[in-house]
C-alpha positions in Angstrom: 22.9 -23.5 23.4 23.4 -21.9 20.0 26.1 -19.2 19.8 26.4 -16.4 17.4 27.0 -17.7 13.9 25.9 -21.3 14.8 22.4 -21.0 13.4 21.7 -21.5 9.7 18.3 -20.9 8.1 17.3 -22.1 4.7 14.3 -20.4 3.1 12.0 -22.3 0.8 11.8 -19.9 -2.1 8.8 -21.7 -3.6 6.8 -20.9 -0.5 7.2 -17.2 -1.1 6.5 -17.5 -4.9 3.2 -19.3 -4.2 1.9 -18.1 -0.9 2.5 -14.3 -1.4 0.8 -14.5 -4.9 -2.2 -16.4 -3.6 -5.5 -14.7 -4.6 -6.5 -14.6 -0.9 -3.4 -12.7 0.1 -3.8 -10.3 -2.8 -7.5 -9.8 -1.8 -6.3 -8.9 1.8 -3.9 -6.3 0.2 -6.6 -4.9 -2.0 -9.0 -4.6 1.0 -6.4 -2.6 2.9 -5.7 -0.5 -0.1 -9.4 0.2 -0.6 -9.7 1.3 3.1 -6.8 3.7 2.7 -8.2 5.0 -0.6 -11.7 5.6 1.0 -10.2 7.4 4.0 -7.9 9.6 1.7 -10.8 10.5 -0.5 -13.1 11.3 2.4 -10.5 13.7 3.9 -9.2 15.2 0.7 -9.4 18.9 0.2 -11.8 19.6 -2.6 -11.5 22.6 -5.0 -12.2 21.1 -8.4 -12.3 17.5 -7.2 -9.4 16.4 -9.5 -7.1 15.6 -6.5 -9.8 13.6 -4.7 -10.8 11.7 -7.9 -7.2 11.1 -8.7 -6.6 9.0 -5.6 -6.4 5.5 -7.1 -5.2 2.0 -6.4 -2.4 0.6 -8.6 -0.7 -2.8 -8.6 3.0 -3.4 -9.1 4.7 -6.8 -9.5 7.6 -7.3 -7.1 9.9 -10.3 -6.9 7.7 -12.3 -4.6 4.3 -10.6 -4.6 2.0 -8.1 -6.1 2.1 -4.8 -4.3 -1.0 -2.7 -3.8 -0.4 1.1 -3.8 -2.7 4.0 -3.2 -1.4 6.9 -5.2 -2.4 10.3 -6.4 -2.5 10.8 -10.1 -3.5 14.5 -10.3 -0.7 16.9 -11.3 -1.3 18.8 -8.0 -0.9 15.8 -5.8 2.7 16.5 -4.6 1.8 20.1 -3.7 -1.3 19.1 -1.8 0.5 16.2 -0.1 3.3 18.6 1.0 0.8 20.9 2.6 -1.7 18.5 4.0 -0.2 15.0 4.3 -3.6 13.6 3.4 -2.4 10.2 2.1 0.0 9.7 5.0 -2.8 10.4 7.5 -5.1 8.1 5.6 -2.6 5.3 5.8 -2.0 5.9 9.5 -5.8 6.0 10.2 -6.3 2.7 8.3 -3.8 0.9 10.6 -6.0 1.6 13.6 
């Protein structure tokens, strides 16, 4: 039986470089981002529509993968998020 410190794991770095950047994996991320974006836009408070229309998807390259983010680009986003938590609720609702 292995004891604490007896187990050694060697990761294959090439796997992470290729598998996590596979177009199919990126499409899964994009689908999840689009779901969150749709839920956030549907529940966004609308005055002028700038906040709702400013909820967009952006991609950021990380070490092993491309990250999909749903962000608000309107200048009032932080204020609205602080009061409503719209993006956080949309993310939580998309997990269900």
